N, C-alpha and C positions, 0 to 999 in steps of 0.2 A: 555133749563131749565138750564141743569147741568152746562153748562155752566157760566152762572149768580150766580149760588151758589157757583161754584170754586172761583169767582171772590171776595164774602164776604166773605168767609172762609178765603182763601188764605189772602188778605190783612188784614183781624183781627189779625191773627197769625202773619203778618210782623208788623204790629201796633205792636203789644207786644212786637216784638224781637226789635225795631227799638225803643222804648222807653227805653228799656235795654241796649242797645247801647251807649245813652246820659246818664243813671242814673247811671251805675257802671263805675267807672273811670276805671279798667283794659280792659272793654269792647270798653271804650269810646278811647283809646289808636287805636284802629285798625279804628273805624269810622272816627278817626280825619284824616286821610288819604284823605278820602274821602270829608270831609268837609274842605280841604286845599285850594280845587280852588280857585282861586281869579277871574277867567274871566269865567265866564257860558258858557256853550255849549254844544251841543248833547252829546260829546266826555265826557265830565265830568261824564255821567251814567258808564262807564267802569272804570273809575279810582276808585278803589275800592280795599282794601287788599284782598288777596287770603280767608285769614281766615276769614274776614268779611263774605265773598262772600259764601263759604259752613254752617256758622253760618245761615245766613237768607235765603239762598234757603232751606236749613233742615228746618226752621222754615215752611217757606212758603209751600212744596211741601209734607212733612209727612203728614200732617191732609188729604190732598186730596187723599192719597195713602192708609190710614188706613179707610178712609171713602168708598172705593171701586170706586172711579171716573173710568171713561174708559181712554183707551189708546188716544183714539181719542179728546176728553175732554183735557188732560194734552198737547197734541201734540197745538192743538188750544187756549189755555191757555197761554204757554209759549210764544209763537210768540205773543200775544196780550200785556204779560208782559214786553217783551221785548222793542217792539213798546211805551208803554206810558211811560217807564224808557228812551227813548232817547227824545218822546215829553217834558216830563215835565222840563227835565235839558236844553234844546233847546233855542236858544236866539232869540225869536219871541214873539210878542204880540199880537196874535191873540185874537179876543174877542170871547168868548165860549158863554154867555149869560147866561139862567138857568143852561145848561147844566155843568157849573163848579163846581155844588154841587154834581153833579153823577160821574163826570170823572175828574182826577187830572190834572191841567193844570200847564204850566210853571210857571203864576202868583202864584200860589198857593205853588208850590215847590221852587221855588226860595227864597222865605219867609224863609221857613227852611233854607236855605244856606246864611241867612243874618249873616255879621258878629257880629250883635249886639245881646250879650249873652242873653238878656230878649226874646231874636225871636226864641233862636235856640232848645228851648224846643214846639216848634208850629210845627203842618202840619208833622205828625209821618206817616200819611196813604202813599199811592204811587199811588193809584188807585180811594179810595172812600173817598171823602173829610168828607161825612156826618159821618165818623167815628170820626174824630178831632172833629166835630161839637158835636157828642155825649159825648166824653167824655172831652169836655171842652179844647182843646187845639187848637182849629183854628183859625188861623190868616190870614185875607186876605182882607188888606184895598183897597177899590173901587179904580182902574185905577191910581197905586202904584206898584211900583217896587222897590226891595232895592238897597241904594246908593254901598253899599259894601258888598264884600261877601269874606268869610275866617275862618281863627281861629287865636287867637292871640298867640299862640304858633309855632314857627318855626318848620315847615317839610322840610325834605330834599325834593330837587327837583328831584333827580333822584330816578329811580325804585328801585335798592337795598338798597338804604336809605330808603325808602318809605317802603320795605318791613322787614326790622330791626329795623324801628322806633320804635314799642312796646314793642320789647326787648330790647331797649336800657341800663333800669334798670339794666336786670339780664346781660347784656354783662359787663356793669360798673363793676358790684359786682364780675362777674368771673374773670377779669381784675386784678381787686385791690387783689384777693385772691389770683393771680398766680403770683402778682408782684414780692414779697420776693424771691422766687423761681427762679425766670428769673433774679432777678437782682446778685443773689447769682453765680449761674451759666455763667452767661456772663459776669459778672464784668470782669475777666483776660481778654477777648476776645480782647480791645484795644490794653492790651501789645502783644498778641499773633501775631496780624496782624502788629503790628510796627516790630518786628522781622523778620515775614515772608518778610515782604518789601525791608527790609534790606539786607537777604539772599539772595533775588531775583535780587536785584541791583549789590551787591557783587559780582555774578555767570555770570551776564550778562557781568561786566564791564571784568571780567578774560575772559570767553569768545571771548571777541572783543579784549583784549590785545594778544592771541594766535591767532588769526586772522580763528577763527571757529564759529560756529553756536552754540548754547546751547547745542542740543542733540548730537553732534560731541564731541562738550567739555568733556561732561558727559561720553561719553563713553570711552574718550580717558585716564579715570581714572584707567580702569580696563587692557589697551593696555601694553604689555611687554614692557619698555625702555631699550635699549640697545646705547650702545656706536659703535663709527667707527671701535674701532679696534676689537669691537667684532662679527661685520657683515664682516669684512675682515679675521677672523681666524674661522668664523661658529660655533659661541659659542651658539647660539639662542636656548631656551630650545622648548622642545617639548610641544605642546598644545594639551591637550586632551579634546576633546568635546563630549567626552561621557559620 
């Protein structure tokens, strides 16, 4: 009995959180990563932004914790919730009959992922379709599946790009603020690099001309220069290495 209560309470909380993800623009930026999937399969269940995952899990689990549900109930519900998540995203067309009103099915949830903007705000529950029926957000035409999935906005394909996607506005703003200072400090850089390149090229040419490698050529600058006559007369200066 407690397990059934957990399903109702948790999915009701998730329904509300899910609607917020769609209706609040800055929350949608996180949820859009999940909706960007264009080919539905069971792995779509785990294509979720970490911030969204944290938000929805808190919304789902905290009511159960506050109401004192047992650890055993938590464990069973967690397994059931994960199994349903994989099921509703799976690319299968199993007929559930009357059970489709009591258990979320692929047909039910696939319509939520339809690329049609009119259907994006339908089927918010993930376990109990009756909640959508109750709140007037149910959309489940008989014997039909969506033709296209995804969102109209371009979402990065790579994981890092998807992680940063919700923050792209803030990142762009930060870059624009820092850009004047960056330009001021780095404007002389091309000139410095040019002179450095000329100096290295000249040094290399001089070393080759003297038949030396560059370290030996540089070391020779501090070597005592003597003539043959000075060598013959023993006029070398004493070097103090202390």
